[in-house]
C-alpha positions as CSV (number, residue, x, y, z in Angstrom):
1,M,-0.2,53.2,-8.2
2,K,2.8,51.4,-7.1
3,K,1.1,50.0,-4.0
4,L,-1.7,48.7,-6.3
5,L,0.9,47.0,-8.6
6,I,2.6,45.5,-5.7
7,A,-0.6,44.2,-4.1
8,T,-1.9,42.9,-7.5
9,A,1.6,41.0,-8.0
10,A,1.5,39.6,-4.5
11,M,-2.0,38.3,-5.0
12,A,-0.9,36.7,-8.4
13,M,1.9,35.0,-6.7
14,V,-0.3,33.5,-4.0
15,A,-2.8,32.4,-6.6
16,G,-0.1,30.8,-8.6
17,A,1.3,28.9,-5.6
18,Q,-2.1,27.7,-4.8
19,A,-2.6,26.4,-8.4
20,Q,0.7,24.5,-8.0
21,S,-0.7,22.2,-5.2
22,S,-4.0,20.6,-4.3
23,V,-5.6,18.4,-1.5
24,T,-8.6,16.3,-2.0
25,V,-10.8,14.8,0.7
26,Y,-12.7,11.8,-0.8
27,G,-14.6,8.7,0.4
28,N,-17.3,6.1,-0.1
29,V,-20.0,4.9,2.1
30,D,-21.7,1.6,1.4
31,L,-24.5,0.2,3.5
32,N,-26.9,-2.7,2.9
33,W,-29.1,-5.2,4.6
34,A,-28.2,-8.9,4.1
35,S,-30.4,-12.0,4.8
36,G,-29.2,-15.5,4.2
37,E,-28.6,-19.1,5.3
38,T,-26.3,-21.9,5.5
39,G,-26.8,-25.5,6.4
40,S,-24.6,-25.2,9.4
41,T,-25.9,-22.0,11.0
42,G,-29.2,-21.6,9.5
43,A,-31.1,-18.3,8.5
44,N,-29.9,-15.0,9.8
45,S,-30.0,-11.3,8.8
46,A,-27.9,-8.4,9.6
47,M,-26.8,-4.9,8.5
48,G,-23.7,-5.1,6.3
49,E,-21.5,-2.6,4.4
50,S,-19.1,-2.5,1.4
51,G,-21.3,-4.6,-0.8
52,L,-20.8,-2.9,-4.1
53,S,-17.6,-0.7,-3.2
54,T,-15.5,-0.7,0.0
55,S,-16.5,2.1,2.5
56,R,-13.5,4.3,3.0
57,I,-12.4,7.8,3.7
58,G,-9.1,9.4,2.5
59,F,-7.0,12.4,1.6
60,K,-4.8,12.8,-1.4
61,G,-2.8,15.6,-2.9
62,T,-0.2,16.7,-5.5
63,E,2.4,19.5,-5.7
64,D,3.8,20.6,-8.9
65,L,7.6,20.8,-8.5
66,G,8.3,22.0,-12.0
67,G,9.9,20.4,-15.0
68,G,7.3,17.7,-15.2
69,L,8.0,16.3,-11.6
70,K,5.2,16.1,-9.0
71,A,5.1,15.2,-5.3
72,E,2.2,13.0,-4.3
73,F,0.6,11.6,-1.2
74,Q,-2.3,9.5,-0.1
75,L,-3.8,8.6,3.2
76,E,-6.8,6.3,3.2
77,S,-8.7,4.4,5.9
78,R,-11.2,1.6,5.9
79,L,-14.6,2.8,7.2
80,D,-17.1,0.6,8.9
81,A,-20.3,2.8,8.4
82,T,-22.3,0.4,10.7
83,S,-20.2,1.4,13.7
84,G,-18.3,4.5,12.5
85,K,-15.0,2.7,13.1
86,L,-11.9,3.5,11.1
87,G,-9.4,1.1,10.1
88,T,-9.7,-2.7,9.7
89,N,-12.9,-4.2,10.9
90,T,-14.0,-7.1,9.0
91,S,-16.8,-9.7,10.0
92,T,-18.5,-12.6,8.4
93,F,-22.1,-13.4,8.1
94,A,-23.8,-16.8,7.9
95,G,-20.6,-18.4,6.3
96,T,-20.1,-15.5,3.9
97,S,-19.1,-11.9,4.2
98,A,-22.2,-9.9,5.0
99,S,-21.1,-7.4,2.3
100,L,-20.4,-10.1,-0.3
101,S,-17.0,-8.7,-0.6
102,G,-14.9,-11.4,-2.1
103,N,-14.8,-15.0,-1.3
104,A,-13.2,-14.7,2.1
105,Q,-15.2,-17.4,3.6
106,S,-12.9,-19.8,1.8
107,Y,-10.1,-18.8,4.1
108,T,-11.9,-17.2,7.1
109,P,-14.2,-19.3,9.4
110,A,-17.8,-18.0,9.8
111,G,-18.0,-15.7,12.7
112,T,-14.5,-14.5,12.7
113,V,-13.7,-10.8,13.4
114,S,-10.4,-9.3,12.4
115,T,-9.3,-5.9,13.7
116,T,-6.2,-3.9,13.9
117,N,-5.3,-0.5,15.4
118,S,-4.3,1.0,12.1
119,V,-6.2,4.0,11.0
120,F,-4.8,4.6,7.5
121,N,-4.7,0.9,6.9
122,R,-5.5,0.9,3.1
123,E,-3.1,3.7,1.9
124,A,-0.4,5.8,3.6
125,W,2.3,6.7,1.2
126,V,4.4,9.7,-0.2
127,G,6.0,9.7,-3.6
128,L,7.2,11.4,-6.8
129,S,5.9,11.1,-10.4
130,S,7.2,12.2,-13.7
131,V,5.6,11.7,-17.1
132,K,9.0,10.8,-18.6
133,L,10.5,8.9,-15.6
134,G,7.5,7.2,-14.0
135,S,6.6,7.2,-10.4
136,I,7.7,5.9,-7.1
137,R,5.8,5.7,-3.8
138,V,7.0,4.5,-0.3
139,G,4.7,3.6,2.6
140,T,1.6,1.4,2.9
141,T,-0.2,0.4,-0.4
142,D,-0.6,-2.7,-2.6
143,I,2.8,-3.9,-3.4
144,T,1.8,-3.6,-7.2
145,G,-1.3,-3.5,-9.2
146,A,-1.7,-7.2,-9.3
147,Q,-3.4,-7.0,-6.0
148,G,-6.5,-5.3,-7.3
149,L,-6.7,-7.2,-10.6
150,D,-9.7,-9.2,-9.6
151,S,-12.0,-6.2,-9.3
152,T,-10.2,-4.5,-12.2
153,V,-11.2,-7.2,-14.7
154,G,-14.4,-8.0,-12.9
155,Q,-16.6,-5.2,-14.0
156,A,-18.8,-5.4,-10.8
157,G,-16.8,-3.8,-7.9
158,N,-16.7,-5.9,-4.8
159,F,-19.1,-8.6,-6.2
160,S,-16.1,-9.8,-8.3
161,D,-13.5,-9.6,-5.8
162,A,-11.4,-12.7,-4.9
163,S,-10.0,-13.2,-1.4
164,S,-7.1,-11.0,-0.2
165,N,-4.0,-11.6,-2.2
166,L,-0.4,-11.7,-1.3
167,G,0.8,-8.1,-1.0
168,T,-2.7,-6.3,-0.5
169,D,-2.3,-3.1,1.5
170,V,0.9,-3.9,3.1
171,A,3.4,-1.7,5.0
172,K,6.9,-0.8,4.2
173,V,6.4,-0.8,0.4
174,V,8.7,0.7,-2.1
175,R,6.9,0.6,-5.5
176,Y,8.0,1.8,-8.9
177,T,5.7,2.3,-11.9
178,T,7.2,2.9,-15.4
179,P,5.7,5.5,-17.8
180,T,3.0,4.2,-20.2
181,F,4.3,3.5,-23.7
182,A,1.5,2.7,-26.3
183,G,-0.7,1.4,-23.6
184,L,2.0,-0.8,-21.9
185,S,3.3,-0.1,-18.4
186,A,4.9,-2.1,-15.7
187,Q,5.4,-2.0,-11.8
188,L,8.0,-3.4,-9.4
189,G,7.5,-3.6,-5.7
190,H,9.3,-4.6,-2.5
191,S,8.2,-4.8,1.1
192,N,9.5,-6.1,4.5
193,A,5.9,-5.9,5.9
194,D,6.2,-8.7,8.3
195,A,9.6,-7.7,9.7
196,T,9.0,-7.1,13.3
197,T,12.0,-8.7,14.5
198,T,15.7,-9.2,13.4
199,A,15.0,-12.8,12.7
200,E,12.0,-11.8,10.5
201,A,13.9,-9.0,8.6
202,Q,14.3,-11.6,5.7
203,N,11.6,-14.0,6.3
204,G,8.8,-11.4,5.9
205,R,10.1,-10.0,2.6
206,L,7.8,-9.5,-0.3
207,T,8.7,-8.8,-4.0
208,S,6.4,-8.4,-6.8
209,A,6.3,-7.5,-10.7
210,Y,3.3,-6.5,-12.6
211,V,2.6,-5.6,-16.2
212,Q,-0.6,-4.3,-17.9
213,Y,-1.7,-3.3,-21.4
214,E,-4.8,-1.1,-22.0
215,A,-6.0,0.0,-25.4
216,G,-9.5,1.3,-26.0
217,N,-11.9,-1.3,-24.6
218,L,-9.2,-3.9,-24.1
219,G,-7.2,-4.6,-20.9
220,V,-4.7,-7.4,-20.3
221,Y,-2.9,-7.8,-16.9
222,A,-0.5,-10.2,-15.1
223,G,1.5,-10.1,-12.0
224,T,3.4,-12.2,-9.4
225,V,4.2,-11.9,-5.8
226,E,6.7,-13.9,-3.8
227,K,6.8,-13.9,0.0
228,K,9.7,-15.3,2.0
229,I,8.1,-17.5,4.7
230,S,11.3,-19.1,6.0
231,A,14.9,-19.6,5.1
232,T,14.0,-22.6,2.9
233,Y,10.6,-21.7,1.5
234,D,9.1,-18.9,-0.6
235,Q,5.4,-18.7,-1.1
236,K,4.4,-17.5,-4.5
237,E,1.3,-16.2,-6.1
238,T,0.6,-15.5,-9.9
239,T,-2.4,-13.5,-11.0
240,Y,-3.6,-12.7,-14.6
241,G,-6.6,-11.7,-16.3
242,A,-8.4,-9.7,-19.1
243,K,-11.4,-7.5,-19.8
244,Y,-13.2,-6.2,-22.9
245,N,-16.0,-4.0,-23.3
246,F,-18.2,-4.7,-26.2
247,G,-20.5,-1.8,-25.7
248,F,-23.5,-3.9,-25.0
249,A,-21.8,-5.9,-22.5
250,A,-18.4,-5.9,-20.6
251,V,-16.7,-9.3,-19.8
252,G,-13.8,-10.2,-17.6
253,A,-11.8,-13.3,-16.7
254,Y,-9.4,-13.7,-13.7
255,R,-7.2,-16.5,-12.4
256,S,-4.9,-16.7,-9.5
257,V,-2.6,-19.5,-8.3
258,R,-1.2,-19.4,-4.8
259,E,1.1,-21.8,-3.2
260,A,0.5,-23.1,0.3
261,A,1.0,-20.8,3.2
262,T,3.8,-22.6,4.7
263,E,6.3,-25.2,3.8
264,A,4.8,-27.6,6.2
265,T,1.3,-27.4,4.5
266,V,2.5,-28.0,1.0
267,A,1.7,-31.6,1.1
268,T,-1.6,-31.3,2.7
269,K,-2.9,-28.2,0.8
270,G,-0.9,-27.6,-2.2
271,D,-1.7,-24.7,-4.6
272,L,-4.9,-22.8,-4.3
273,T,-6.4,-21.7,-7.7
274,Q,-9.1,-19.0,-7.9
275,T,-11.0,-18.5,-11.1
276,I,-13.5,-15.6,-11.8
277,F,-15.6,-15.0,-14.9
278,S,-17.8,-12.0,-14.9
279,V,-20.1,-9.9,-17.2
280,S,-22.0,-6.5,-16.8
281,A,-24.5,-5.2,-19.2
282,P,-26.7,-2.1,-19.2
283,L,-30.4,-2.8,-19.0
284,A,-32.2,0.2,-20.7
285,V,-35.5,-1.6,-20.5
286,L,-35.5,-1.3,-16.8
287,G,-34.6,2.4,-17.0
288,S,-31.7,4.8,-17.3
289,G,-28.6,3.8,-15.3
290,V,-29.7,0.1,-14.5
291,T,-27.0,-2.5,-15.0
292,A,-27.0,-6.2,-14.6
293,H,-24.1,-8.1,-13.2
294,G,-23.2,-11.8,-13.1
295,V,-20.0,-13.4,-11.5
296,Y,-19.0,-17.0,-11.3
297,Y,-16.2,-18.1,-9.1
298,K,-14.3,-21.2,-8.2
299,N,-11.6,-21.8,-5.6
300,E,-10.0,-25.2,-5.7
301,Y,-6.9,-26.8,-4.1
302,D,-4.8,-29.3,-6.0
303,V,-4.7,-31.8,-3.2
304,A,-7.6,-32.9,-1.1
305,N,-7.8,-31.1,2.3
306,N,-10.2,-30.1,5.1
307,S,-10.5,-26.6,3.6
308,G,-12.5,-27.8,0.6
309,D,-13.1,-26.5,-2.9
310,V,-15.7,-23.7,-3.2
311,D,-17.7,-22.7,-6.3
312,G,-20.6,-20.2,-6.5
313,Y,-22.2,-17.3,-8.5
314,K,-23.5,-13.8,-7.7
315,L,-26.2,-12.0,-9.5
316,A,-26.9,-8.3,-8.9
317,L,-28.7,-5.3,-10.4
318,S,-27.4,-1.8,-9.8
319,K,-29.1,1.6,-10.4
320,A,-27.0,4.7,-10.8
321,F,-29.1,7.5,-9.5
322,S,-26.3,10.0,-10.2
323,K,-22.7,10.1,-10.8
324,R,-22.1,9.5,-7.0
325,T,-25.1,7.5,-5.7
326,T,-26.0,3.8,-6.6
327,G,-28.5,1.4,-5.3
328,Y,-28.2,-2.3,-5.7
329,V,-29.8,-5.6,-5.0
330,A,-27.9,-8.9,-5.1
331,Y,-28.2,-12.7,-4.7
332,A,-25.2,-15.0,-3.9
333,D,-25.1,-18.9,-4.0
334,Q,-22.2,-20.8,-2.9
335,S,-21.3,-24.5,-2.4
336,T,-18.4,-25.8,-0.2
337,N,-17.4,-29.5,-0.4
338,N,-16.1,-29.8,3.1
339,A,-17.8,-31.1,6.4
340,T,-17.7,-27.7,8.2
341,D,-18.9,-25.0,5.8
342,K,-22.2,-25.9,4.2
343,D,-23.8,-24.4,1.2
344,S,-24.9,-20.7,1.5
345,K,-27.4,-18.4,0.0
346,T,-27.4,-14.5,0.7
347,Y,-29.7,-11.9,-0.4
348,L,-28.6,-8.2,-0.2
349,I,-30.2,-4.7,-0.9
350,G,-28.1,-1.6,-0.3
351,V,-26.9,1.9,-1.4
352,N,-23.5,3.1,-2.2
353,H,-22.5,6.9,-2.2
354,A,-19.0,8.3,-3.2
355,F,-17.8,11.7,-2.4
C-alpha cells in the first residue's frame, strides 16, 4: 500500500511539473504563383511565397515560476518554401515583390536578392512576464510593437504591409511592456543592433517608445523609433494608425514618417511618408469564409529625388477552408514617377497553411 501511495505521489509530482511548462512548435507555409509586368522589364511569371502571411517556423514556450511570474522564450525563422531555406531570403519580381509583401520595391531595386546567415532571424529572445509588473524580453525581436503596426491595422495580412520599418527584427534588443490598464499599454525598447565595432557602439543605437489602446472593436496605436546614424545625426521614424471593426466590414488607416537615411541625404531625399488605407469585408454571397480585401497605399518624399513617389492599390479575395488553411487570389497595380521603375501590375493565386 505504501509503495502504491509513493508511486501515485511521484506520478502526481511529474504531472504537476509538466503542467508548469510548455513548448509549442508552430509555423506557416504560404506559396503562390505570381504573374505580372512592368514597363521596364516586361511580362514575367514565377513561384512566390508569403503572399498573405509570411512563411516561418518557430518554437515558443513558457514556464510558470509561481507568484504570477513566468519565464518565456521564442525562436522563429523565416522560411522560403520555394527552396526550403531558413533565414532571410527575399527576392523581387517584375519590379515588385513576388509575394506582394509590402511595398519594398520603393526601396529595393527590382531583381535584388538579400540574404543573411541568420537562422532565427525573426525572433530569438528570452524573457520574464508578470500580470502585475509587465514583461521584459532580451534578444532578437521588433524593438517595439510599432514595427508591426501596418499589418495590425491593415486587416489584410501582408497585403497591407508597408516597407520594413526602423527597428524591425533587430538584434540586441531589450524591450519592456507594461501591464494593460483599461485597454491601454505601452512599450519601451533599446538596441545596439548595428554595433559591430567600438566606433559603432553608439552610432548604431536604436531607442523606441510605443503605446496602444484596444477596447472592443477599436484599436489605436502610435510609436516612434530613433536610430543614431552618426555623432551629429539621428534618424527618426514615427508610426501611428487605427482600426475599427463594424461587423460588416473592418477598416484601418496607417501613416509613417521616416527621415532620410543619412545626414548627407537630408537635402536630396528629406522625409519619406507612407500612407495606407485598408478595408476587409466578409462576402457571404460567395460562400462561407470568403473575405474581400482592399488596400490603397502611397509613399512620397517631401523633396524631389530619383527614388520617386509611389502609389498603388491591391485587391484580394481570401477563402478560409478551415481555421488553418486559406486560399487567396490578388491583383496589385502600382505607379512610380521616376525614370527607372515603371508602372507594374501583378496577379497572384496562392494558399496559406498555419500549423
